[in-house]
C-alpha positions in Angstrom: -15.3 -97.1 -78.2 -15.3 -93.4 -77.2 -14.8 -90.0 -78.8 -12.8 -87.3 -77.0 -12.8 -83.7 -78.3 -9.6 -82.0 -77.0 -9.8 -78.4 -76.0 -8.0 -75.9 -78.2 -4.7 -74.6 -76.9 -5.2 -71.0 -75.8 -2.5 -68.5 -76.9 -2.5 -64.8 -77.3 1.2 -64.5 -78.1 1.8 -61.8 -80.7 4.8 -60.4 -82.4 4.9 -57.5 -80.0 7.4 -56.4 -77.4 6.5 -55.9 -73.7 6.0 -52.2 -73.5 3.4 -49.4 -73.5 1.3 -50.8 -76.4 1.3 -54.3 -74.8 0.4 -52.8 -71.3 -2.6 -51.0 -72.7 -4.2 -54.4 -73.3 -2.7 -56.8 -70.7 -1.5 -54.5 -67.9 -1.6 -56.3 -64.5 0.2 -53.5 -62.6 -0.7 -53.3 -58.9 -1.9 -49.9 -57.9 -0.7 -48.1 -54.8 -3.5 -47.8 -52.3 -3.2 -44.8 -49.9 -3.3 -46.5 -46.5 -5.7 -44.1 -44.9 -9.4 -43.6 -45.6 -9.8 -39.9 -46.6 -12.8 -38.0 -45.3 -14.0 -35.5 -47.9 -16.0 -33.5 -45.4 -15.8 -32.8 -41.7 -18.5 -34.1 -39.4 -18.9 -30.7 -37.5 -20.4 -30.3 -34.1 -24.1 -29.6 -33.6 -26.3 -28.5 -30.8 -26.9 -32.0 -29.6 -23.2 -32.7 -29.1 -22.8 -29.4 -27.3 -25.7 -30.0 -25.0 -24.4 -33.4 -24.0 -20.8 -32.2 -23.5 -22.0 -29.3 -21.3 -24.2 -31.5 -19.2 -27.3 -29.7 -20.4 -29.4 -32.9 -20.7 -32.1 -34.4 -18.6 -34.6 -37.3 -18.8 -38.4 -37.1 -18.4 -41.4 -39.4 -18.4 -44.1 -37.6 -20.3 -45.2 -36.6 -23.8 -45.1 -32.8 -23.0 -44.0 -30.6 -20.1 -46.0 -27.6 -19.0 -43.7 -25.1 -17.3 -45.1 -22.5 -15.0 -43.3 -19.1 -15.3 -43.5 -16.2 -12.9 -43.4 -12.7 -14.2 -42.1 -9.6 -12.4 -44.0 -8.6 -9.2 -43.6 -5.0 -10.5 -44.7 -3.4 -13.8 -45.0 -0.2 -15.7 -48.4 1.1 -16.6 -49.3 2.3 -20.1 -51.4 5.5 -20.0 -53.6 7.5 -22.3 -52.6 11.1 -22.8 -52.1 13.1 -19.5 -53.1 16.7 -20.0 -51.1 19.8 -18.9 -52.0 21.1 -15.5 -51.0 24.1 -13.4 -48.6 24.2 -10.5 -49.7 21.9 -7.7 -52.9 20.7 -9.5 -54.0 17.1 -9.7 -53.6 15.2 -12.9 -56.1 12.7 -14.3 -54.7 9.4 -15.5 -56.5 6.8 -17.6 -54.8 3.5 -18.3 -54.7 1.8 -21.7 -57.3 -0.9 -22.2 -54.5 -3.6 -22.3 -53.7 -2.8 -18.6 -56.9 -4.6 -17.4 -57.2 -8.4 -17.1 -60.3 -10.5 -17.7 -61.6 -9.5 -14.2 -61.2 -5.8 -14.9 -58.3 -5.5 -12.6 -55.2 -3.3 -13.2 -51.9 -2.8 -11.5 -52.4 0.8 -10.4 -54.4 1.2 -7.3 -55.5 3.8 -4.6 -52.6 5.3 -2.7 -50.0 4.1 -5.3 -47.6 6.6 -6.7 -47.1 7.2 -10.4 -43.7 8.6 -11.3 -43.7 11.4 -14.0 -40.4 11.8 -15.9 -38.6 15.1 -15.6 -39.1 16.0 -19.3 -42.8 16.6 -18.7 -42.2 18.8 -15.6 -41.1 22.4 -14.9 -39.9 24.2 -11.9 -41.9 27.2 -10.6 -39.2 29.5 -12.0 -39.9 28.2 -15.5 -36.6 26.3 -15.8 -36.6 22.6 -16.7 -37.0 20.0 -14.0 -33.9 18.1 -12.9 -35.6 15.0 -11.5 -38.8 13.0 -11.8 -41.7 13.8 -9.4 -44.2 11.7 -7.5 -48.0 11.9 -8.1 -50.1 9.9 -5.6 -53.4 8.3 -6.5 -56.1 10.0 -4.3 -59.3 8.8 -5.9 -60.3 6.0 -8.3 -63.4 6.4 -10.4 -64.5 3.5 -12.5 -66.4 4.6 -15.7 -66.5 1.8 -18.2 -67.4 -1.9 -18.2 -65.1 -4.0 -16.1 -63.3 -0.8 -14.9 -61.9 0.0 -18.4 -61.6 3.8 -18.7 -61.2 4.2 -14.9 -60.0 7.6 -13.9 -57.2 7.9 -11.4 -56.9 11.3 -9.8 -53.2 11.8 -8.9 -52.0 14.6 -6.6 -48.4 15.9 -6.7 -46.5 15.3 -3.5 -44.9 18.7 -4.0 -47.2 21.7 -4.2 -44.7 23.4 -6.6 -44.7 20.7 -9.3 -46.0 21.8 -12.7 -46.9 19.4 -15.6 -46.1 21.7 -18.4 -45.9 19.1 -21.2 -48.6 16.6 -22.0 -47.6 12.9 -21.4 -48.3 11.2 -24.8 -50.7 8.3 -25.1 -48.8 5.0 -25.0 -46.2 6.1 -22.5 -45.3 3.5 -19.9 -44.8 5.0 -16.5 -43.2 3.7 -13.3 -45.4 2.9 -10.3 -44.3 2.6 -6.7 -45.8 2.4 -3.3 -47.4 5.5 -1.8 -47.0 7.4 1.4 -49.5 7.0 4.3 -50.6 9.1 7.2 -50.4 7.5 10.7 -53.7 5.9 11.8 -55.0 5.8 8.2 -56.3 2.7 6.4 -54.0 0.7 4.2 -54.0 0.4 0.4 -55.1 -2.3 -2.0 -53.3 -5.6 -2.0 -51.6 -6.9 -5.2 -51.4 -10.5 -6.5 -49.7 -12.2 -9.5 -50.5 -15.3 -11.4 -48.4 -17.6 -13.6 -47.6 -17.9 -17.2 -47.6 -21.3 -18.7 -45.5 -22.7 -21.6 -45.7 -26.2 -22.9 -42.7 -28.0 -24.5 -43.6 -31.0 -26.7 -41.7 -34.1 -27.7 -40.2 -35.0 -31.0 -39.7 -38.6 -32.1 -37.0 -39.1 -34.8 -36.1 -42.3 -36.6 -33.1 -43.4 -38.7 -33.2 -46.6 -40.8 -30.3 -48.6 -42.2 -30.1 -51.8 -44.2 -27.7 -53.9 -46.2 -28.2 -56.9 -48.4 -27.1 -60.4 -47.6 -23.5 -61.3 -48.7 -22.5 -57.7 -48.5 -20.6 -58.0 -45.3 -18.6 -61.1 -46.4 -16.8 -59.4 -49.3 -13.2 -58.3 -48.8 -12.6 -54.7 -49.5 -9.6 -52.4 -49.4 -11.7 -50.3 -46.9 -11.0 -52.8 -44.1 -7.2 -52.5 -44.5 -7.1 -48.6 -44.4 -6.4 -46.5 -41.4 -9.7 -45.1 -40.4 -11.6 -47.9 -42.1 -13.7 -50.6 -40.4 -14.6 -54.2 -40.2 -16.9 -54.7 -43.2 -19.7 -52.5 -44.6 -21.8 -53.0 -41.4 -19.3 -50.8 -39.5 -19.6 -48.1 -42.1 -23.3 -48.4 -42.4 -24.1 -48.1 -38.6 -21.6 -45.3 -38.1 -23.1 -43.2 -40.8 -26.6 -44.0 -39.5 -25.6 -42.8 -36.0 -24.2 -39.6 -37.4 -27.3 -38.9 -39.5 -29.4 -39.6 -36.4 -27.5 -37.1 -34.2 -27.6 -34.5 -37.0 -31.4 -34.9 -37.1 -31.6 -34.2 -33.4 -29.3 -31.2 -33.7 -31.2 -29.8 -36.7 -34.5 -30.1 -34.9 -33.0 -28.5 -31.8 -32.4 -25.5 -34.0 -35.1 -25.5 -36.7 -38.0 -27.3 -35.1 -41.2 -25.3 -35.3 -43.6 -27.6 -33.5 -46.4 -29.3 -35.4 -49.9 -27.8 -35.4 -51.1 -29.4 -38.7 -53.5 -32.1 -37.5 -53.5 -33.7 -41.0 -49.8 -34.7 -40.6 -50.3 -38.3 -39.3 -48.8 -41.8 -39.7 -50.5 -45.1 -39.2 -49.5 -47.7 -36.6 -49.5 -51.5 -36.9 -53.3 -51.5 -36.5 -53.7 -48.8 -39.2 -54.7 -46.2 -36.6 -53.8 -42.6 -37.6 -51.3 -41.2 -35.0 -50.2 -37.5 -34.9 -46.6 -36.8 -35.9 -44.8 -35.2 -32.9 -42.5 -32.2 -33.0 -40.6 -30.0 -30.5 -40.1 -26.3 -30.9 -36.5 -25.5 -31.6 -34.2 -22.7 -30.5 -34.7 -20.5 -33.6 -38.5 -20.5 -33.3 -38.3 -19.7 -29.6 -35.9 -16.9 -30.4 -38.1 -15.4 -33.2 -41.2 -15.6 -31.0 -39.8 -14.3 -27.7 -36.2 -13.1 -27.7 -35.0 -9.5 -28.0 -34.2 -8.8 -31.7 -31.0 -7.0 -32.6 -30.6 -6.0 -36.2 -27.4 -4.7 -37.7 -27.2 -2.9 -41.0 -23.7 -2.8 -42.4 -21.5 -4.7 -40.0 -21.6 -5.8 -36.4 -19.6 -3.0 -34.7 -18.7 -1.8 -31.2 -21.9 0.1 -30.6 -23.8 -3.1 -31.4 -21.7 -4.9 -28.9 -22.3 -2.2 -26.3 -26.1 -2.6 -26.6 -25.8 -6.1 -25.1 -25.6 -4.8 -21.5 -28.6 -2.5 -22.0 -30.7 -5.3 -23.4 -29.8 -7.6 -20.4 -30.6 -4.8 -18.0 -34.0 -4.3 -19.6 -34.9 -7.8 -18.5 -33.5 -7.6 -15.0 -30.6 -9.9 -15.8 -28.1 -9.7 -13.0 -25.9 -12.7 -13.9 -23.7 -11.2 -16.6 -22.3 -14.4 -18.1 -23.5 -14.9 -21.6 -22.6 -17.1 -24.5 -22.5 -15.5 -28.0 -23.1 -18.2 -30.6 -22.6 -17.0 -34.2 -22.2 -18.0 -37.8 -18.9 -17.6 -39.6 -19.7 -14.3 -41.2 -21.0 -12.7 -38.0 -18.0 -14.1 -36.2 -15.6 -12.5 -38.6 -17.3 -9.1 -38.0 -17.1 -9.6 -34.2 -13.4 -10.3 -34.3 -12.9 -7.2 -36.5 -14.3 -5.0 -33.7 -11.0 -5.1 -32.0 -12.1 -6.4 -28.7 -9.5 -7.6 -26.2 -10.2 -11.3 -26.5 -9.0 -13.7 -23.7 -8.0 -17.1 -25.1 -8.2 -20.2 -23.0 -10.5 -18.3 -20.7 -10.3 -19.6 -17.1 -13.5 -19.5 -15.1 -16.5 -18.1 -16.8 -19.5 -20.2 -17.5 -20.0 -23.9 -16.9 -20.6 -24.1 -20.7 -17.0 -22.9 -21.4 -15.4 -25.2 -18.9 -17.0 -28.3 -20.4 -17.0 -27.6 -24.1 -13.2 -27.8 -24.2 -13.7 -31.5 -24.5 -15.0 -31.1 -28.0 -13.4 -27.9 -29.2 -10.9 -25.7 -27.4 -11.2 -22.8 -29.7 -13.1 -20.6 -27.3 -12.6 -16.9 -27.0 -14.0 -14.6 -24.3 -14.1 -11.0 -23.4 -15.2 -9.0 -20.4 -16.7 -5.8 -21.8 -18.9 -3.2 -20.2 -19.4 -5.4 -17.1 -20.5 -8.4 -19.2 -18.5 -11.7 -19.5 -19.1 -12.9 -23.0 -17.9 -16.2 -24.3 -17.9 -16.7 -28.1 -18.5 -19.9 -30.1 -18.9 -20.2 -33.8 -21.6 -22.7 -34.9 -19.9 -24.8 -37.6 -23.2 -26.2 -38.9 -24.3 -22.7 -39.9 -21.6 -22.9 -42.6 -22.4 -26.5 -43.8 -22.5 -26.2 -47.6 -25.0 -29.1 -47.9 -27.3 -27.9 -45.1 -27.6 -24.5 -43.4 -24.8 -23.0 -45.4 -26.4 -23.8 -48.7 -26.4 -21.0 -51.3 -30.2 -20.8 -51.2 -30.1 -19.5 -47.6 -28.0 -16.5 -48.8 -26.0 -15.9 -45.5 -29.1 -16.1 -43.4 -27.4 -18.5 -40.9 -23.7 -17.4 -41.4 -24.7 -13.8 -40.4 -26.9 -14.8 -37.5 -26.1 -15.0 -33.8 -27.7 -16.0 -30.5 -26.7 -14.3 -27.2 -27.9 -16.5 -24.3 -27.4 -15.8 -20.6 -26.0 -18.8 -18.7 -28.7 -19.1 -16.0 -30.4 -21.8 -14.1 -34.2 -22.2 -13.9 -36.4 -24.3 -11.7 -39.2 -26.0 -13.5 -42.1 -28.3 -12.5 -43.9 -30.5 -15.0 -47.3 -29.2 -13.9 -48.1 -27.6 -10.6 -47.8 -30.9 -8.7 -44.6 -31.9 -10.4 -41.2 -32.3 -8.6 -39.1 -29.2 -8.9 -36.1 -29.7 -11.3 -33.2 -27.3 -11.7 -32.0 -27.1 -15.3 -30.1 -24.7 -17.5 -32.3 -22.3 -19.4 -31.4 -24.2 -22.6 -31.6 -28.0 -22.1 -32.1 -31.1 -24.2 -34.3 -33.7 -22.6 -34.8 -37.4 -23.5 -37.8 -39.6 -22.6 -36.8 -42.3 -20.1 -39.1 -43.7 -17.4 -40.3 -47.0 -15.9 -37.6 -49.1 -17.7 -38.2 -47.6 -21.2 -35.2 -45.5 -22.2 -35.9 -43.7 -25.5 -32.8 -41.7 -25.5 -31.3 -43.7 -28.3 -33.0 -47.0 -29.0 -30.9 -49.1 -31.4 -32.6 -52.4 -32.6 -31.8 -54.9 -35.3 -34.6 -56.3 -37.3 -33.3 -59.8 -38.3 -34.1 -61.4 -41.6 -32.7 -64.6 -43.1 -29.5 -62.7 -44.1 -28.9 -61.3 -40.7 -25.3 -62.0 -39.5 -25.8 -62.6 -35.8 -29.4 -63.5 -35.0 -30.6 -67.1 -34.9 -34.1 -66.0 -35.6 -35.7 -64.2 -38.6 -38.8 -62.1 -38.8 -39.1 -62.7 -42.5 -37.4 -64.6 -45.3 -35.6 -61.7 -47.0 -31.8 -62.0 -47.5 -30.8 -58.8 -45.7 -30.2 -57.2 -42.3 -31.8 -54.0 -41.0 -31.4 -51.7 -38.1 -33.5 -48.9 -36.6 -32.5 -46.0 -34.4 -35.1 -44.1 -32.4 -35.0 -41.1 -30.1 -37.8 -39.2 -28.3 -36.7 -35.8 -27.0 -37.7 -32.3 -26.4 -36.0 -28.9 -26.2 -36.5 -26.8 -23.0 -35.8 -23.1 -23.6 -36.8 -20.9 -20.6 -36.1 -17.2 -20.0 -36.0 -16.7 -23.8 -37.0 -13.0 -23.1 -33.5 -12.6 -21.7 -31.8 -13.9 -24.9 -30.9 -11.8 -27.9 -31.4 -12.8 -31.6 -28.8 -11.1 -33.8 -29.6 -10.8 -37.5 -28.2 -8.9 -40.5 -31.0 -6.6 -41.6 -29.8 -6.8 -45.2 -30.3 -10.6 -45.3 -33.9 -10.2 -44.1 -34.9 -7.6 -46.7 -36.1 -9.1 -49.9 
């Protein structure tokens, strides 16, 4: 004997026609799906992509690079005030304290000639001088400790020269070699040393993960144009973009790390210093030539570029003018005769067309200038955020396209690179340009091993790199003075 309890018959039939009211409750209408994945925001192109496209990348095998730089073999000398003297009379020159090195040595020496500008001179007739005149050092009398306050007695080469206006303290005067009598002794030798600059590494990491079973769920995303195969494709693509953006951001914004309390622990719980390279902007702020404009970047501002390059002895007149959108608008409003699809020019222009062909160029006042807007300066969720108040959109970098030869230490192998170069650490079989490793767990899709029992899959991206920026003294940092004033 058994008892069966039958299920109730399910029915939701009502006295209601098939229409709008019915559809509000039971609608099974199939929605149209737009067959292309829509990207809300553009990816943009940063400094890392530009450096790679232009071939401005190298590899290295160290945690830092010390670059030895040579200064000019010639220099001006800064003087204290030079008093008025009569016609043909010697002048007494005392150099500023900063002219002496740690050994008490200065550039000016016995028999050298110091050049006095015409504005301080006067002809015997009382009319103004039309050219500079030469005063030759005839005696050197050390007075202070380590030669500071040494007096240089300088005699005019023309007996009719008259210093009728005092040369102000702080004036920097030209020095050149003197004239010698036959059979006389020679002058003092000169020597120059090196400047050193150290570029440090940055290590950046990007992590990504997804839970088990996430990949095996069907989604409309896979069927759309521009979609991918499962969430893993989307996950890794976004991680790669974030990683590249981090490198680009540090290329621009990196300030180096001097705070010794900024550390992280390793597997053995040892405190390890966080690494950080110095980026383009910090180099420019510290060592480039500043150019401030007040109302708008106009033609006189543009004309100053050549004079600035000349002040640093730049003979190669190919420069790239990077700018933000607002400064770019002002430059285009100057009315320069732009050359589109510029043929020739810098290597940078020739290679960058692979990413973006919207280059413009102009030859003005003897300088070949190629222009490129930096899209990331206008990124509304980064450098273009309202909090920056046009700091980046109104900024520009003018960088000469020159090569430099560096050595990583005095015994290093000479290496020719562009003055602005991105380097990645790769040596002895360990390439840290872009390390991509999966960390398999039980939920990993491909691996037959697991490092733990979690039902997920993880991935890490790591890069170790540094920014080389040499000859920064030849570059120009363009900034809107109104943005800088609080």
